[in-house]
Each structure stands twice: as structure tokens, then as C-alpha cells.
N, C-alpha and C positions, 0 to 999 in steps of 0.2 A: 504494500500500500504506500502511496506517495506521502512524503512528509510535508506538513503544512506549517506555516509560520505560527498560526494560532492553533494549538492542539485541540482546543475545545470546539472548534468549528468543523463541522462535517461537510463533505462535499454534497451538493444538492442531490445527486443521483444515488446517494447511499441509502436513502429510505425506500421502502417498497412502494411501488406505484402500480397503477392499473396496467394490465397486460393486454396487448393487442391480440385478437384471436389468431390462431395458427393458420386458418383457412382464409387468409385475407387476399382478396383479389386486387388487381391493379387499378380497376376502375370503380371500386366500391367507395362510398362516402363514409367517413369515420365521424362518429358523434364527437363533438367538442368536449362533452362531459367525460368521456372515457379517457382523454389525455390531458385534461385541464389541471388535474391535481387538486381540485376543490374537494373539501370534505363531503362525505356522503350526506350529512345533515343539510348542507346547502343545495345539493343536487336534488333532494327530495322535496324542495319547497314548492309551493304553489304561487304563481304570479297572476296578477290581474292586468288585463289589457283593456284600456278604455280611452275614450275621447274626452279630454278635460272640458268642462263647461267654460263658457266665456265669462269673464268678470262682469258684473253688472255696471261697473263704472266706466267700461270701455265700449266704444261702438265698433271697433274693428273686428275682423273675423279671422285673424291670423291664428289664434289658439285653437280654432276649430279644424285646422288642417292636419294636426299631428295626432299620433296615438302615444299614450303614455303607458309604461309598464312599471308596476309596483310589486314588491314582494309582500305577501300577506303577513300580518303580525303573528308571532308565535303564541302559543298558549300561555296562560297565566303563570305557569311555572318559571318562565323566563323573565318575569317582571317583578319588581319589588318596590316598596316605598322606602325612600331614604329617611332614616330616623332624624337626621339633623334639621332638614328644611321641610320634610314632608313631600318632596318631589317624587314623581314616579321615575324609576330607573329601569334600564333594560340591558340585557346582555346580547341583544340581537343587533348585529352590525348592519344587516340589510334592511332594517325597518325604515330608515329614512332615505333609502336609495331609490332613485327612479331613473328610467331611461326613456328618451323620446325617439319615436320612429316616424318616418314619413307616411307609412300606411299600415293598415291592420295586417296585411299580408306579410310585410317585413317583420313586424313584431311577433307574429305567430311563428314564422320561420326561425327567428332567433331563439325563441323559447323552446321550440322542438329540437333545435340543434344543440342547445345547452342541456337538454334532458329535463326541463322543468315541466310540471303540470301547469296548464294555463286555463283561464276562464275569461270570457269577454263579457 
């Protein structure tokens, strides 16, 4: 094994990863979820795809052209109340994340390629 300057740092490929099937054809498409290295908890999440509503204070229609994808919030076991201030805390890093797409078709294709369950 190669010597590293920092002995506590492991090479990236030293951890077990997902394995590509042995019967892999040259023209087959590979799911991004199988090679992304994302935890299985994240891969099993459900995403919502929707068209955001236009703000009542604006008369333009730009917001109606895009589709937005949000991750559903996890169950109550991943949330707690902070005893100091009484604020709600969460260990869910994807809760406040969203992605915009040009069309519904693009959003669905992305969700399927990543291996997410989706609903519109």
C-alpha cells in the first residue's frame, strides 16, 4: 500500500462502493444512483415535483415556466426542539434543498436517473 503524508487519511477508493453488474453491455445506460456514492438513506427519499405559484405581489409570469423539485421532510424522529431557544432543529440536510428545471419532463428524468421516488 502506498505511503501517505497524513497516515490518518485514507484514499477515496479504499471504502467499499457499489459494484457495476458483470453483464454490462456497451450501450446500456447506468443509473447515476449506482455510482454516485450517496448513502442509501438519500437514494430512498421521495421528491416532489411541482410548478411554484406566482407571488401575489408580482404581475409577471416568469415563475410559472419552471418546475421545482423538493425532497420530502423526514419523519418526526429526525426533528427535535432545541432546549435553549425552543427552535425546531433537524438532522436532514436535504430538507431545505431544491432544484429548478425547465420542464416537468426534465425533472422526472433527473429523479428517475438518480433513483428517487417522485410524485407530481
